[in-house]
C-alpha positions in Angstrom: 0.2 0.3 -0.1 2.5 2.0 0.3 4.1 1.9 -2.8 0.3 2.9 -4.0 0.3 5.9 -1.5 3.9 7.1 -3.4 3.1 6.3 -6.9 0.2 9.0 -6.0 1.9 11.0 -3.9 4.7 11.8 -6.4 4.0 11.3 -10.2 2.9 12.7 -13.3 0.3 10.4 -14.6 1.4 9.7 -17.8 -2.0 11.5 -20.2 -0.6 14.8 -18.4 1.8 17.2 -18.1 3.1 18.3 -15.1 4.6 21.8 -14.1 6.6 22.3 -11.0 5.3 25.8 -9.3 8.0 26.2 -6.9 9.7 25.0 -3.9 6.9 23.4 -1.9 3.7 25.8 -4.2 2.5 22.0 -6.0 1.8 21.2 -8.6 0.3 22.3 -12.0 -2.0 19.4 -13.2 -2.6 19.6 -17.5 -4.4 17.1 -18.6 -6.9 18.4 -20.7 -7.3 17.3 -24.2 -6.3 13.4 -23.8 -9.3 12.0 -24.7 -9.6 10.8 -21.4 -12.4 8.0 -20.4 -11.4 8.3 -16.3 -9.3 10.4 -13.9 -6.2 9.7 -13.7 -4.8 9.0 -10.5 -3.1 12.6 -8.9 -0.3 13.4 -7.1 -1.3 14.5 -3.2 0.9 17.7 -4.2 -1.7 19.5 -7.0 -2.5 22.3 -6.9 -4.2 23.4 -10.4 -5.9 21.0 -12.1 -7.1 20.6 -15.5 -9.0 17.7 -17.0 -11.2 20.1 -20.2 -12.0 19.1 -23.1 -11.6 15.1 -22.4 -14.3 12.1 -22.3 -15.7 12.2 -19.2 -19.0 10.5 -17.7 -18.7 10.5 -14.6 -15.8 10.3 -11.0 -15.8 7.3 -9.0 -16.4 8.7 -5.0 -13.5 9.5 -3.1 -11.2 9.7 -6.3 -10.2 12.9 -5.8 -10.2 13.2 -1.7 -6.3 13.5 -1.8 -5.6 16.5 -3.0 -6.2 18.4 -0.4 -4.2 21.2 -1.7 -6.3 22.3 -4.8 -6.4 25.6 -5.7 -7.8 25.5 -9.5 -10.5 23.3 -11.2 -10.9 23.0 -15.0 -12.8 20.2 -15.5 -15.7 21.4 -18.0 -16.3 19.6 -21.6 -16.7 16.5 -20.7 -20.2 14.3 -21.7 -21.6 14.1 -17.7 -23.8 11.5 -17.2 -25.3 14.0 -14.2 -27.3 10.9 -12.6 -26.7 9.9 -8.8 -23.2 8.2 -9.2 -22.5 12.5 -10.2 -23.1 13.8 -6.8 -19.8 13.5 -5.4 -18.0 15.3 -8.6 -20.8 18.6 -7.5 -20.1 18.3 -3.3 -16.4 18.4 -4.0 -16.5 20.6 -6.6 -19.2 22.9 -3.9 -15.9 22.7 -1.3 -13.3 23.7 -4.4 -14.5 25.3 -6.9 -17.9 26.7 -7.5 -16.8 28.5 -10.4 -15.4 25.0 -12.4 -18.6 23.6 -10.7 -20.8 26.4 -12.9 -19.0 24.8 -15.9 -20.9 22.3 -15.9 -22.7 21.1 -18.3 -24.9 17.7 -18.2 -24.5 15.2 -21.1 -27.3 12.8 -20.1 -30.2 11.2 -18.9 -32.4 13.2 -21.4 -34.3 15.3 -19.4 -31.1 17.3 -17.6 -28.8 17.0 -21.0 -27.6 21.3 -21.0 -28.2 21.6 -17.4 -25.5 23.6 -15.3 -24.8 20.3 -12.8 -24.8 23.0 -9.7 -28.4 23.8 -10.6 -29.3 20.4 -10.3 -31.9 19.0 -7.8 -31.3 15.6 -5.5 -34.2 15.1 -7.6 -33.1 15.2 -10.4 -30.4 14.1 -9.5 -31.6 10.2 -7.9 -32.6 9.2 -11.5 -30.6 5.6 -9.9 -33.1 5.0 -7.4 -36.2 4.2 -10.2 -34.4 1.0 -10.3 -34.8 0.2 -6.3 -38.3 -1.5 -6.2 -37.1 -4.5 -8.1 -34.0 -5.0 -5.6 -36.5 -4.9 -3.1 -39.1 -7.2 -4.1 -36.4 -10.0 -4.9 -35.3 -9.6 -0.9 -39.1 -9.7 -0.2 -39.5 -13.4 -1.6 -36.8 -14.4 -0.8 -37.4 -13.0 2.7 -41.6 -15.0 2.4 -39.8 -18.0 1.7 -36.9 -17.7 4.4 -39.9 -17.2 7.1 -42.1 -19.8 5.3 -38.8 -22.9 5.5 -39.0 -21.7 9.4 -42.6 -22.1 10.0 -43.3 -25.4 7.9 -40.2 -26.5 10.1 -41.1 -25.1 13.4 -44.0 -27.2 12.8 -42.1 -30.2 11.0 -40.5 -29.5 15.3 -43.7 -29.4 17.2 -44.8 -32.4 15.4 -41.9 -34.1 15.8 -41.7 -33.8 19.7 -45.5 -34.0 19.5 -45.1 -37.4 18.4 -41.8 -38.9 20.3 -43.4 -38.1 23.7 -46.7 -39.7 21.9 -44.3 -43.1 21.7 -42.2 -42.3 24.6 -46.1 -42.7 26.0 -46.5 -45.9 24.6 -42.8 -47.9 25.3 -43.9 -47.0 28.8 -47.6 -48.7 29.4 
């Protein structure tokens, strides 16, 4: 794990240009216009991050948490999929770069196409929740079968105990 941490803290991503902003001042990371489909592992001392004009659809939760000293982010001109999975990026940008958040437009899904991510409400971002009822039904039937099985088992055990008492009584007689 230490080796991974080292690579994440020191190394410039292969698909990007990195410039030092001077001793202890951090790095300027330019990954713009590289056809990237995911955010690369970034050095921990990233000060400014340019990811605009790529093919980014989403950012996995936690992917940017190690960037504690970021001051500037450019992440517009990407085909963002603004469903519930974009919430992490929205909240991260609200903390780090509200100006950059204002420039992000959604490409998909259709109801929010061309809308600014900053303006989207939780309701509009809750598009993933439609999958929930199917999962709930699956659990419902599984639970029902388990409960039914438990009841039948208890009835059989009770019947077996009753029957064995009769048998014991008959033997004693």
